[in-house]
C-alpha positions as CSV (number, residue, x, y, z in Angstrom):
1,X,-3.6,-28.5,4.5
2,X,-1.7,-29.3,7.6
3,X,1.3,-27.6,9.1
4,X,4.4,-28.6,7.3
5,X,6.3,-29.1,10.5
6,X,4.7,-32.5,11.1
7,X,5.2,-33.7,7.5
8,X,7.8,-36.4,7.0
9,X,8.8,-38.8,4.3
10,X,7.9,-42.5,4.9
11,X,11.6,-43.1,5.5
12,X,11.7,-40.5,8.2
13,X,8.6,-41.9,9.9
14,X,10.2,-45.4,9.9
15,X,13.2,-44.0,11.7
16,X,11.0,-42.4,14.3
17,X,8.9,-45.6,14.7
18,X,12.0,-47.7,15.1
19,X,12.9,-45.7,18.2
20,X,9.7,-46.8,19.8
21,X,10.3,-50.5,18.9
22,X,7.9,-50.6,15.9
23,X,9.7,-52.0,12.8
24,X,8.0,-50.9,9.6
25,X,9.6,-50.7,6.2
26,X,9.2,-47.5,4.2
27,X,7.9,-49.6,1.3
28,X,5.1,-51.0,3.4
29,X,4.2,-47.6,4.7
30,X,4.1,-46.2,1.2
31,X,1.9,-49.0,0.0
32,X,-0.5,-48.7,2.8
33,X,-0.7,-44.9,2.4
34,X,-1.4,-45.2,-1.3
35,X,-4.1,-47.9,-0.8
36,X,-6.0,-45.7,1.6
37,X,-5.2,-42.3,0.1
38,X,-3.5,-41.1,3.3
39,X,-0.7,-38.9,2.0
40,X,0.3,-35.7,0.2
41,X,2.5,-35.7,-2.8
42,X,4.5,-33.2,-4.8
43,X,5.7,-34.7,-8.0
44,X,7.1,-38.1,-7.0
45,X,7.7,-37.1,-3.3
46,X,5.4,-38.6,-0.7
47,X,4.8,-36.8,2.6
48,X,2.8,-38.1,5.5
49,X,1.5,-36.0,8.4
50,X,1.0,-37.3,11.9
51,X,-2.7,-37.5,11.2
52,X,-2.1,-39.7,8.1
53,X,0.1,-42.0,10.2
54,X,-2.6,-42.2,12.9
55,X,-5.3,-43.0,10.3
56,X,-3.1,-45.8,8.8
57,X,-2.5,-47.3,12.3
58,X,-6.2,-47.1,13.1
59,X,-7.0,-49.0,9.9
60,X,-4.6,-51.7,10.8
61,X,-6.0,-52.0,14.3
62,X,-9.6,-52.2,13.0
63,X,-8.6,-54.9,10.5
64,X,-6.9,-57.0,13.2
65,X,-9.9,-56.8,15.5
66,X,-12.2,-58.0,12.7
67,X,-10.2,-61.2,12.2
């Protein structure tokens, strides 16, 4: 398991991404993470690491290039 310091909730990641100009909803991020198994969970809480987020963005980039 990764260092807990880089673990954030989808809502926290969305706030960080907004600062860079990327508008992503927490719901969309949760859905994508579940679809691809890129998350940790404790009970109902979902946590994403920086590596999870990078993997999800790479998947989106790969899909857009294929189209």
